[in-house]
C-alpha positions in Angstrom: 247.0 101.9 -104.8 248.9 99.1 -106.6 249.3 95.7 -105.7 252.7 96.0 -104.8 251.8 98.6 -102.1 248.6 96.4 -100.9 251.2 93.5 -100.6 253.5 95.3 -98.5 250.7 96.6 -96.1 249.5 93.1 -95.8 252.7 92.0 -94.8 253.4 95.1 -92.1 250.7 94.1 -90.5 250.7 90.3 -90.3 254.3 91.3 -88.8 252.7 93.4 -86.4 250.6 90.9 -85.2 253.2 88.3 -85.0 255.2 90.9 -83.0 252.1 91.7 -80.6 251.9 87.9 -79.9 255.9 87.1 -79.4 255.6 90.3 -76.9 252.1 89.3 -75.0 253.7 85.6 -74.6 257.2 87.1 -73.3 255.3 89.5 -70.6 253.2 86.1 -70.2 256.4 84.2 -69.3 257.9 86.5 -67.9 255.3 87.2 -65.0 255.1 83.7 -64.8 258.8 82.8 -63.6 258.6 86.0 -61.3 255.4 85.0 -59.5 257.2 81.5 -58.8 260.2 83.0 -58.3 258.4 85.4 -55.1 256.7 82.1 -54.4 259.5 81.0 -53.6 261.0 83.3 -51.5 257.7 83.8 -49.7 258.4 79.8 -48.9 261.7 80.5 -47.5 260.6 83.3 -45.5 257.4 81.3 -44.2 259.4 78.6 -42.9 262.9 79.9 -42.0 261.5 83.3 -39.9 259.1 82.7 -37.0 258.9 86.1 -36.6 256.0 88.9 -38.4 258.0 88.6 -41.8 257.3 84.6 -41.4 253.8 85.2 -40.5 252.9 87.5 -43.5 254.7 85.6 -45.8 252.5 82.6 -45.3 249.2 84.4 -45.4 250.8 85.8 -48.8 251.6 82.5 -49.7 248.3 80.9 -49.2 246.1 83.7 -50.4 248.4 83.5 -53.2 248.1 79.5 -53.8 244.2 79.5 -53.4 243.1 81.9 -56.0 245.7 80.1 -58.5 244.2 76.6 -57.3 240.9 78.2 -58.3 241.9 79.6 -61.5 243.8 76.8 -62.7 240.0 74.2 -62.0 237.8 77.1 -63.5 239.5 77.5 -66.9 239.8 74.0 -67.3 236.3 73.4 -66.7 235.1 76.9 -68.6 236.5 74.8 -71.9 233.2 72.3 -71.7 231.3 73.8 -69.6 230.2 77.4 -70.3 228.9 79.0 -67.4 231.6 78.5 -65.8 232.8 81.7 -67.1 230.1 83.6 -65.3 232.4 82.2 -62.4 235.6 83.3 -64.1 233.8 86.9 -63.5 233.6 86.9 -60.2 237.4 85.4 -59.6 238.5 88.0 -61.2 237.0 90.5 -59.0 238.6 88.3 -56.0 242.2 88.9 -57.7 241.1 92.0 -57.3 240.6 92.6 -53.8 244.2 90.1 -53.8 246.0 91.9 -55.2 245.5 94.8 -53.1 245.1 92.8 -49.6 248.8 91.5 -50.7 250.2 95.0 -51.6 249.0 96.0 -48.0 250.7 92.7 -46.5 254.6 94.0 -48.1 254.1 97.0 -46.7 253.7 95.7 -43.7 256.2 93.1 -44.2 258.5 96.0 -44.3 257.6 98.2 -41.3 260.0 98.8 -38.6 257.3 99.0 -35.6 256.3 95.2 -33.9 253.3 96.7 -32.3 251.8 98.2 -35.5 252.1 94.3 -36.9 250.5 92.7 -34.2 247.9 95.3 -34.7 247.6 95.3 -38.1 248.2 91.6 -38.9 244.8 90.4 -37.8 242.3 92.1 -39.7 244.4 91.9 -43.2 244.7 87.9 -42.3 240.7 88.6 -41.6 240.5 89.9 -45.0 243.0 86.9 -46.7 240.7 83.9 -45.0 237.7 85.6 -46.6 239.0 85.9 -50.1 240.4 82.3 -49.8 237.4 81.0 -48.5 235.4 82.6 -51.4 238.2 80.9 -53.9 237.8 77.8 -52.7 233.8 77.7 -52.8 233.9 78.6 -56.7 236.4 75.6 -57.0 234.8 73.5 -55.3 231.2 73.9 -56.6 232.9 73.6 -60.1 234.4 70.6 -58.7 231.2 69.0 -57.7 229.2 70.1 -61.2 232.2 68.3 -63.2 231.7 65.4 -60.8 227.7 65.0 -61.4 227.8 65.2 -65.3 230.5 62.8 -65.4 228.3 60.6 -63.2 225.5 61.0 -65.6 227.1 60.5 -68.6 228.5 57.2 -66.9 225.5 56.4 -66.5 224.0 57.2 -69.9 226.7 55.3 -71.4 226.3 52.0 -69.2 222.2 52.2 -70.0 223.1 52.2 -73.5 226.2 49.5 -73.3 223.4 47.8 -71.5 220.9 47.8 -74.2 223.4 46.9 -76.8 224.5 43.5 -75.0 220.5 42.8 -75.1 220.8 43.6 -78.3 223.6 41.4 -79.6 222.2 38.2 -77.6 219.3 38.3 -79.6 221.2 35.5 -81.9 217.9 33.1 -82.8 218.1 33.1 -86.8 215.1 34.1 -89.5 212.5 31.6 -90.4 213.1 29.3 -93.5 212.0 30.5 -96.8 209.0 28.0 -96.7 207.8 30.0 -93.1 208.4 33.1 -94.5 205.0 35.3 -95.5 204.2 35.3 -99.0 205.5 32.1 -99.7 203.7 30.2 -102.2 202.5 27.1 -101.3 200.5 24.1 -102.9 197.1 24.5 -103.9 195.1 21.3 -102.9 194.3 19.1 -105.5 197.4 19.3 -107.6 200.1 17.1 -108.8 203.1 18.8 -106.3 203.9 15.6 -104.1 207.5 15.5 -106.1 207.5 12.1 -107.7 205.4 10.1 -110.9 201.7 10.3 -110.5 200.8 6.5 -111.0 197.7 5.8 -114.0 194.5 5.7 -111.4 195.3 9.7 -110.2 196.1 10.8 -113.4 192.7 8.7 -114.5 190.9 10.7 -111.9 192.0 13.7 -112.5 191.1 14.4 -115.6 187.5 12.9 -114.7 186.7 15.7 -112.4 188.2 17.9 -115.0 185.4 16.4 -117.3 183.1 16.4 -115.3 180.4 18.7 -115.0 180.2 21.1 -112.0 176.6 19.9 -111.6 177.3 17.1 -111.0 180.0 17.6 -108.5 177.8 19.8 -106.7 175.0 17.2 -107.0 177.6 14.6 -105.5 
């Protein structure tokens, strides 16, 4: 294949990848907007309709809120703690059950027979409570885990700061040069007093040098 053809192929691949990312981003944005709009509609029905549609909307709204809050908490913690990935997998399974339950609740909203709604709603509400409780347990566990790690890190940091402060308080200066190890000291008998010796001292020093060692020891 010629270089021009390879270059065109690379360009097409890059364009396709960018197009895929744009499509995925657009779909996610559209889903987010749709979910927000549906949440607003559910709030309106839950607060303004005291009948069965209002009760059903309240259950759906609480279920969505519990799952969304848990997902946000887990995704934020997963960036710092790899073990939270297992919790995210469990949350996805819960979201599957929640989606199935939400579909049943939507069908029940359109049910014209009030007696059937009254018969089915307690069972669906119980299932929703179980899903919400499971999601909340995951969220609370992750929050407790992050709090524990933060406390441990803060304790270690506090200890290190205390040790550094103690080290900084040791401000005693090093010993003088003459007191340092290895410093040369004057030998006894040498004229190193820093003044000119007298004549008697010079004669005595010369006399000791000239005197035989045996005579010195005899004395």
